[in-house]
C-alpha positions in Angstrom: -18.5 39.5 -1.2 -17.4 36.7 1.3 -15.5 34.1 0.7 -16.2 30.7 2.9 -14.0 27.4 1.9 -17.3 26.5 -0.6 -17.2 29.6 -2.5 -13.9 28.5 -5.2 -15.8 25.4 -5.2 -19.1 26.8 -6.3 -17.1 28.5 -9.0 -15.2 26.3 -10.4 -18.6 24.0 -11.3 -19.9 26.9 -12.6 -16.8 28.0 -14.9 -16.2 25.5 -16.9 -13.7 25.5 -20.2 -16.7 23.8 -22.0 -20.7 23.0 -22.7 -21.7 19.6 -21.0 -24.4 18.2 -23.1 -26.8 15.9 -21.8 -26.9 11.9 -22.4 -28.1 9.2 -22.2 -24.9 7.1 -22.4 -24.3 3.4 -21.1 -20.3 2.9 -19.6 -18.9 1.4 -16.9 -16.7 3.4 -13.8 -13.8 1.7 -12.3 -13.2 3.7 -8.3 -9.2 3.7 -7.4 -9.0 0.0 -5.6 -13.0 -1.1 -6.8 -14.3 -3.2 -9.4 -16.0 -1.9 -12.3 -19.9 -1.4 -12.0 -22.0 -0.2 -14.7 -23.5 3.2 -15.3 -25.2 5.6 -17.3 -23.3 9.4 -18.4 -25.8 12.1 -17.6 -23.9 14.9 -19.5 -20.4 15.1 -21.4 -18.7 17.6 -22.6 -14.6 16.8 -23.6 -13.5 17.8 -20.4 -16.0 15.4 -18.0 -18.5 13.9 -17.1 -21.3 13.2 -14.5 -23.2 10.0 -14.4 -24.8 7.2 -11.7 -22.5 5.9 -8.8 -24.5 4.8 -6.1 -21.7 4.0 -4.7 -19.6 7.0 -2.5 -17.5 8.4 -5.0 -14.9 11.7 -2.6 -13.5 14.4 -4.2 -9.8 14.0 -5.9 -10.6 10.3 -6.4 -9.2 8.7 -9.0 -11.8 7.0 -11.3 -11.9 5.4 -14.9 -15.0 5.3 -17.1 -15.5 3.1 -20.5 -17.3 4.3 -22.7 -19.0 1.9 -25.3 -16.4 1.2 -28.3 -12.9 3.4 -26.6 -10.5 2.5 -23.7 -11.1 3.3 -20.2 -10.0 6.6 -19.8 -8.7 8.5 -15.9 -11.0 11.1 -14.6 -10.9 12.5 -11.0 -14.2 13.3 -8.9 -15.0 17.0 -8.1 -18.2 16.5 -6.6 -21.0 13.5 -5.5 -24.7 14.6 -4.6 -27.8 11.8 -4.6 -26.0 9.0 -6.3 -24.3 11.7 -9.5 -21.3 11.4 -9.2 -18.8 14.6 -11.5 -16.1 13.8 -13.3 -12.9 15.8 -15.4 -10.6 14.2 -17.9 -7.2 13.8 -16.4 -6.3 14.0 -21.0 -9.6 16.2 -22.2 -11.9 14.5 -24.8 -11.0 14.1 -28.4 -14.0 16.9 -30.1 -14.1 14.4 -32.9 -15.1 11.6 -30.0 -17.1 13.6 -28.4 -19.3 14.1 -31.2 -19.3 10.4 -32.7 -20.9 9.6 -29.5 -23.3 12.9 -29.1 -24.2 11.3 -32.8 -25.1 8.0 -32.0 -26.6 8.7 -28.3 -28.0 12.3 -28.0 -30.5 13.6 -27.9 -30.1 16.3 -30.7 -28.3 16.7 -33.7 -24.9 18.3 -32.8 -23.2 20.2 -35.0 -20.1 21.7 -34.5 -19.2 25.2 -36.2 -14.9 25.2 -35.2 
């Protein structure tokens, strides 16, 4: 297999530590040094999220996501493509908080087995 500079980045996106679940979740996103803006989170896991971001965001950029009823959570941008940003939380989201958000905003019922 030929390794290119992008091969690690592609592999890291495929090897996530937690599955992401589709969701339509309102929130606010603020990039470091910028004002917060309204966003919609498209998928969420305990380790990260993807959300709408009209302004260009850059890999490694620090940002904060505020979700309904929660304090802002720090994250780092992993990718940005066509006004969608993918970010990894600096501290994992509690599974209890994740499940509560899924129950309130998710499209399908969520049942934990662990």
